[in-house]
DOGU-430159 format. One record per residue (C-alpha): residue in one letter; x, y, z. Coordinates in Angstrom, 1 decimal. Example, Ala and Ser with C-alpha at 12.3 -4.5 7.8 and 13.67 -1.06 7.14 Angstrom:
2
   res       xx       yy       zz
     A     12.3     -4.5      7.8
     S     13.7     -1.1      7.1
***
This chain:
414
   res       xx       yy       zz
     M    162.1     10.1    -78.5
     K    160.2     11.4    -81.4
     E    157.1     11.3    -79.4
     N    158.5     12.8    -76.4
     I    159.8     15.7    -78.3
     K    156.5     16.2    -80.3
     A    154.8     16.2    -76.6
     I    157.3     18.7    -75.2
     Q    156.9     21.2    -78.4
     A    153.2     21.0    -78.4
     Y    152.8     22.1    -74.6
     S    155.6     24.4    -75.2
     A    153.9     26.1    -78.1
     Q    150.4     25.9    -76.3
     N    151.6     27.8    -73.1
     Y    154.4     30.3    -73.8
     E    152.2     33.2    -74.5
     Q    150.3     33.3    -71.5
     M    153.6     33.8    -69.2
     I    153.0     37.6    -70.5
     R    151.6     39.8    -67.3
     R    150.6     43.6    -67.5
     P    151.8     46.4    -65.5
     E    149.8     46.0    -62.1
     G    150.6     47.6    -58.5
     Q    154.0     48.2    -58.0
     L    155.1     46.4    -60.7
     P    154.9     49.4    -63.6
     Y    156.0     47.4    -66.3
     P    154.9     44.2    -68.0
     F    156.7     41.0    -67.1
     I    157.3     37.1    -67.3
     V    156.1     34.9    -64.7
     P    157.5     31.7    -64.4
     G    154.3     29.9    -65.5
     S    150.8     29.9    -66.9
     A    149.1     28.2    -64.1
     S    151.8     27.8    -61.4
     Y    153.3     30.9    -59.8
     N    151.4     33.1    -62.4
     D    151.6     36.2    -60.5
     C    155.0     36.6    -59.2
     L    158.2     37.7    -60.8
     W    161.1     35.7    -59.8
     D    164.9     36.5    -59.9
     W    166.4     33.6    -61.5
     D    163.1     32.1    -62.5
     S    162.3     35.1    -64.8
     W    165.8     35.1    -66.5
     L    165.7     31.2    -67.5
     T    162.2     31.1    -68.3
     D    162.9     34.1    -70.9
     V    166.1     32.1    -72.5
     A    163.5     29.5    -72.9
     V    160.6     30.9    -74.4
     R    162.6     32.8    -76.7
     Q    163.7     29.2    -78.1
     I    160.1     28.2    -78.6
     M    159.4     31.6    -80.3
     L    162.5     30.7    -82.5
     D    161.2     27.2    -83.0
     N    157.6     28.6    -84.0
     G    158.9     31.7    -86.2
     K    157.2     34.0    -84.1
     E    158.4     37.5    -82.5
     S    156.6     39.3    -80.2
     P    156.7     42.7    -79.3
     D    154.8     42.3    -76.2
     F    157.1     39.7    -75.2
     E    160.1     42.2    -75.8
     S    158.7     44.6    -73.3
     A    157.9     42.4    -70.7
     E    161.6     40.8    -71.0
     K    162.9     44.2    -70.3
     G    160.1     44.6    -67.8
     C    161.6     42.0    -65.6
     I    164.7     44.2    -65.3
     L    163.1     47.3    -65.0
     N    160.3     46.5    -62.5
     F    163.6     45.1    -60.0
     L    165.4     48.0    -60.6
     A    162.3     50.3    -59.6
     H    162.7     48.6    -56.0
     T    166.0     48.6    -55.8
     G    167.7     50.8    -52.7
     K    170.4     53.6    -53.0
     N    172.7     50.7    -51.3
     G    172.0     48.5    -54.1
     R    169.5     46.0    -52.4
     M    167.1     44.4    -54.4
     P    164.3     42.2    -53.9
     I    164.1     38.8    -54.6
     M    160.6     38.7    -56.0
     L    157.5     40.8    -56.5
     K    154.0     40.9    -56.6
     A    151.5     43.7    -57.5
     N    151.1     44.3    -53.8
     S    153.9     42.3    -51.8
     M    157.1     41.7    -52.2
     F    159.9     39.4    -50.9
     P    161.8     40.0    -48.6
     K    159.5     43.1    -47.9
     E    160.6     46.6    -47.8
     G    162.2     48.2    -44.8
     S    163.2     44.4    -43.5
     N    166.3     43.2    -42.1
     V    169.4     44.2    -44.0
     N    171.0     41.2    -43.7
     T    169.4     39.1    -45.3
     N    169.9     37.7    -48.9
     I    168.9     39.8    -52.2
     H    168.1     39.2    -55.7
     K    170.7     36.7    -57.0
     P    173.4     37.6    -58.8
     C    171.6     36.6    -62.5
     L    170.1     40.2    -63.2
     T    172.7     41.8    -65.4
     Q    172.8     38.6    -67.2
     H    169.4     38.6    -67.9
     A    169.9     42.2    -69.3
     A    172.9     41.1    -71.5
     F    170.8     38.2    -72.8
     I    168.0     40.8    -73.8
     I    170.6     43.1    -75.0
     G    172.2     40.6    -77.3
     Q    168.9     39.6    -78.9
     N    168.5     43.3    -79.8
     K    171.7     43.2    -81.8
     G    173.7     44.6    -78.8
     D    171.5     47.7    -78.1
     G    171.7     48.3    -74.6
     E    170.3     52.0    -74.8
     W    167.1     51.2    -72.8
     L    169.3     50.1    -69.9
     R    171.3     53.3    -70.0
     P    169.3     55.4    -67.2
     Y    169.6     53.0    -65.3
     L    173.6     51.8    -65.3
     K    174.1     53.6    -61.8
     K    171.3     51.3    -60.2
     L    172.4     48.1    -61.9
     Q    176.2     48.9    -60.8
     S    174.9     49.6    -57.2
     F    173.5     46.1    -57.3
     I    176.9     44.4    -57.9
     H    178.6     46.8    -55.7
     Y    176.3     45.3    -53.0
     Y    177.5     42.0    -53.4
     M    181.3     43.2    -53.7
     E    180.6     45.4    -50.6
     H    178.8     43.0    -48.2
     M    179.0     39.6    -49.4
     R    183.0     39.4    -50.5
     H    185.2     37.8    -48.0
     P    188.8     39.6    -48.0
     A    191.2     36.4    -47.1
     T    189.7     34.9    -49.7
     G    188.6     36.8    -52.5
     L    185.1     34.2    -52.3
     Y    181.3     35.2    -52.2
     F    179.2     34.4    -49.5
     W    175.6     34.0    -48.8
     L    174.4     36.1    -46.0
     D    172.0     33.6    -44.7
     D    170.1     30.8    -46.0
     L    167.0     32.5    -47.1
     A    165.8     31.8    -50.8
     I    169.3     30.8    -51.9
     G    167.5     29.2    -54.9
     V    168.9     25.8    -54.3
     D    166.4     26.2    -51.4
     N    168.0     23.4    -48.7
     D    171.2     23.3    -50.1
     P    173.1     21.7    -47.2
     C    176.4     23.9    -47.8
     T    174.2     26.8    -46.9
     F    170.8     25.5    -45.5
     Y    171.1     25.9    -41.6
     R    174.6     26.9    -41.9
     P    175.8     30.0    -39.5
     R    175.4     33.5    -41.0
     E    177.9     34.3    -43.8
     S    179.8     31.3    -43.8
     S    178.9     29.3    -47.2
     A    180.9     30.1    -49.6
     S    178.9     28.5    -52.0
     V    180.4     27.5    -55.4
     Y    176.8     28.3    -56.9
     L    176.8     31.3    -55.9
     N    180.6     32.5    -56.9
     C    179.8     30.8    -60.4
     L    176.6     32.9    -61.1
     I    178.6     36.4    -59.5
     Y    181.4     35.4    -62.0
     R    179.1     35.4    -65.0
     E    177.3     38.6    -63.5
     L    180.6     40.2    -63.6
     L    181.5     39.4    -67.6
     A    177.8     40.4    -67.9
     M    178.4     43.4    -66.5
     V    181.4     44.3    -68.6
     Y    179.6     43.2    -71.9
     I    176.8     46.1    -71.1
     E    179.3     48.9    -70.1
     E    181.0     48.4    -73.3
     R    177.6     48.5    -75.1
     L    177.2     51.9    -73.3
     G    180.4     53.1    -74.2
     E    181.8     52.7    -70.4
     S    185.0     50.6    -69.8
     G    184.0     47.8    -67.8
     E    187.5     47.1    -66.5
     E    186.2     47.2    -63.0
     Y    184.4     44.2    -63.3
     L    186.7     42.3    -65.8
     K    189.4     42.8    -63.0
     E    187.1     41.1    -60.1
     A    185.8     38.6    -62.8
     Q    189.2     37.7    -62.7
     H    190.4     37.4    -59.3
     L    186.9     35.9    -58.5
     K    188.2     32.7    -61.1
     A    191.5     32.6    -59.5
     A    189.8     32.3    -56.3
     V    187.5     29.7    -57.5
     N    190.4     27.4    -58.5
     E    192.6     28.2    -55.9
     H    189.8     27.6    -53.0
     L    187.2     25.4    -54.2
     W    188.9     22.8    -56.1
     D    189.4     19.7    -54.5
     E    192.4     17.6    -56.1
     R    191.9     14.0    -54.4
     N    188.2     14.2    -55.5
     G    188.3     15.7    -58.4
     F    185.4     17.9    -58.1
     Y    184.7     21.8    -56.9
     Y    182.8     22.3    -53.5
     S    181.5     25.2    -51.5
     A    183.8     26.3    -48.7
     D    183.2     27.1    -45.0
     L    184.3     30.4    -43.9
     N    183.3     29.8    -39.9
     L    186.6     30.2    -38.4
     R    188.1     31.6    -35.7
     P    189.8     34.8    -36.3
     I    193.5     34.5    -35.7
     D    194.5     36.1    -32.1
     P    197.8     36.9    -31.7
     D    197.0     36.8    -27.7
     D    195.8     33.1    -27.6
     W    197.9     31.0    -26.0
     L    196.4     28.0    -27.3
     H    197.0     28.6    -30.9
     R    199.8     31.6    -31.6
     G    202.2     28.8    -31.7
     M    201.1     27.6    -34.7
     P    198.2     30.2    -36.6
     R    196.1     28.4    -39.4
     H    197.6     29.2    -42.5
     W    194.3     28.6    -44.5
     D    191.4     31.0    -44.5
     C    188.6     28.4    -45.6
     V    187.8     24.8    -45.1
     L    186.1     22.4    -48.2
     Q    182.7     21.3    -47.4
     K    183.2     18.1    -49.4
     I    179.5     17.5    -49.8
     D    178.7     16.1    -53.3
     C    176.8     18.8    -54.6
     W    175.6     19.1    -58.3
     S    176.2     23.3    -58.1
     G    179.9     21.6    -58.4
     A    179.3     21.2    -62.2
     L    178.1     24.8    -62.6
     V    182.2     26.0    -63.1
     L    181.3     24.3    -66.6
     W    178.7     26.6    -67.2
     A    180.3     29.5    -65.9
     G    183.9     28.5    -68.0
     I    185.9     29.0    -65.0
     T    188.1     25.5    -65.1
     D    190.2     24.2    -67.3
     S    190.1     21.0    -69.6
     E    192.2     19.0    -67.4
     R    190.1     19.4    -64.3
     A    186.8     19.0    -66.6
     S    187.5     15.8    -67.4
     R    188.2     14.6    -64.0
     M    185.0     16.1    -63.2
     V    182.8     14.5    -65.9
     E    184.6     11.2    -65.7
     E    185.0     10.8    -61.9
     N    181.7     12.8    -60.8
     L    179.0     13.3    -63.2
     T    179.0     10.4    -65.3
     Q    179.3      8.2    -62.1
     E    175.8      6.3    -61.2
     R    177.1      5.8    -57.8
     L    176.8      9.2    -57.5
     F    175.3     12.1    -59.7
     N    173.9     10.0    -62.9
     G    170.2      8.6    -62.5
     K    168.1      7.7    -65.1
     Y    166.6     10.7    -65.5
     G    169.3     13.1    -65.2
     V    171.4     15.1    -62.3
     R    170.7     14.1    -58.9
     T    171.2     17.5    -57.1
     L    172.7     15.8    -54.2
     A    174.7     12.5    -54.8
     K    173.4      9.3    -53.5
     T    176.4      8.5    -51.5
     E    175.3     11.4    -49.2
     P    173.8     10.7    -46.0
     M    171.4     13.7    -46.4
     Y    170.1     12.5    -49.8
     R    166.2     12.5    -50.1
     V    163.7     12.7    -52.4
     V    160.4     13.7    -50.9
     A    158.1     16.6    -51.5
     S    158.8     19.9    -49.9
     N    158.1     23.7    -50.4
     N    159.6     26.4    -48.9
     P    162.1     25.1    -49.0
     S    161.8     23.1    -51.8
     C    164.0     19.9    -52.1
     W    167.5     19.6    -53.3
     L    168.6     17.0    -51.7
     G    168.6     14.8    -54.6
     P    165.4     15.2    -56.7
     V    166.2     16.0    -60.4
     W    165.1     19.8    -61.2
     G    165.1     20.8    -65.0
     V    167.4     23.6    -64.4
     S    170.2     21.5    -62.6
     N    169.6     19.0    -65.9
     Y    169.8     22.1    -68.2
     L    172.7     23.9    -66.9
     C    175.0     20.9    -66.5
     F    174.1     20.1    -70.0
     R    175.1     23.9    -71.3
     G    178.9     23.2    -69.5
     L    178.8     20.0    -71.0
     V    178.4     21.6    -74.4
     Q    180.8     24.2    -73.7
     Y    183.8     21.6    -72.9
     G    183.3     19.6    -76.0
     F    181.5     17.0    -73.7
     D    179.0     15.8    -76.7
     K    178.4     12.6    -75.9
     E    177.7     13.0    -72.1
     A    175.5     16.3    -72.9
     A    173.5     14.2    -75.7
     D    173.1     11.6    -73.1
     L    171.8     14.1    -70.4
     A    169.3     16.0    -73.4
     G    168.2     12.9    -74.0
     K    167.5     11.6    -70.4
     T    165.7     15.4    -69.9
     I    163.6     14.7    -72.9
     R    162.1     11.6    -72.0
     L    161.5     12.6    -68.3
     F    159.1     16.0    -69.5
     G    157.7     13.8    -72.5
     E    156.5     11.1    -70.4
     D    155.2     13.2    -68.0
     L    153.2     15.3    -70.2
     R    152.0     12.3    -72.1
     R    151.0     10.1    -68.7
     S    149.8     13.6    -66.9
     D    149.6     16.2    -69.6
     Q    151.5     18.5    -67.4
     M    155.2     19.0    -65.8
     H    156.4     19.0    -62.1
     E    158.5     21.1    -60.4
     Y    161.1     18.1    -59.3
     Y    161.5     14.5    -60.0
     D    162.7     11.1    -58.5
     P    165.8     10.2    -60.7
     D    165.5      6.8    -60.7
     T    162.0      6.6    -61.8
     G    160.9      9.9    -63.6
     E    157.8     10.2    -61.1
     G    156.8     13.9    -60.8
     V    157.3     14.7    -56.7
     M    156.1     18.3    -56.3
     N    154.2     20.7    -57.8
     P    152.0     19.7    -61.0
     G    151.6     22.4    -63.5
     F    154.9     23.7    -62.9
     Q    156.8     24.9    -66.5
     N    159.5     27.8    -65.7
     W    162.9     26.3    -66.6
     N    161.3     23.1    -67.5
     L    160.9     24.7    -71.0
     L    164.7     25.1    -71.7
     A    164.0     21.4    -72.8
     N    163.2     22.7    -76.0
     N    167.0     24.7    -76.3
     M    168.2     20.8    -75.8
     I    166.3     19.8    -78.3
     A    167.3     22.2    -80.9
     W    170.9     21.5    -79.8
     L    170.0     17.7    -80.5
     E    168.6     18.7    -84.3
     G    171.4     20.7    -85.0
     R    169.4     24.0    -85.0
     E    170.0     27.5    -83.9
     V    170.1     27.5    -79.7
     M    169.3     30.2    -77.7
     R    171.6     30.1    -74.6
     E    171.8     32.9    -71.7
     F    174.6     35.3    -71.9
***
């Protein structure tokens, strides 16, 4: 363990300062890239948010404060807001001379994942609650959240859905990938939006606004997740299928007993069901069942090196090298290990959190000592890197786990 920690900390200290980029082209502000080698010219949505959290921990551990980094943190937010349409649509990725999706592209595709407000709230928290730098852009930030509320919310359940399966972050999650449009009430998406709404409340309060609208929506969403996405039989949360035929009173076949349900659970065992712990949506009784009956079960999620992104019992389970989409059908990812770890800590499962932190530290430490680099994702049983050597990004959140294990101050996302 000591050797692995030493390897991770040395590697992190050597590389984190190389993740700042100067303004260039259509990126008018400095920004953070996911890694000094891999994806080193891209501003990505949830990547920049979690990389920021990791780098803040590294700077804390090394006793360094960087004005350049603070400008780049804010620049991640401001660059995206600079390319936000009046209707709130925001790109998922920006480069100096391109963006994804392209401006003017089909408005029925997904947008920036709901983590920008959380990222902004994290930065404000690091600046002792000072959000004045964001005040001129508050309406744009509100329009971004309202796009989700107006275009991606299912009226009957109150759950949020993906417009399609484009760039959802967990690329080929079978609950969304290859599914019909506007049919996936992803538990991953709904957990992100819940935290996004709470972050908006925090920001508005810092700026003298009420935040009441977003607090009410967060409360409604929390109730919707607990009502519609919990499975009492398996003790776990699942995504839901919204692709149901409308109730038609003139349809002779169905009118004798119209459906009384508004969605159907997709009982596919994905790691993202555990995000309700990270988001703080569930209660202690359900949390205990999730941990005992699912997360700690070796036949399901519990691999030698961390959390399988898809349970080994699922017929879709695969650990293969794939890019665009990346493989989320079972491999261990640094981000899923970290977010599950945070959820375990939040609900007081310290023993299980320590076990997962230890596995993650061993995963990255062994890779660094073996190959002098990290990979994008890994085999859960062997710890072998599967894809993209040189990847850094949220893998550096291992430093936050180390700090927690050692009882030191821990940076955590909003």
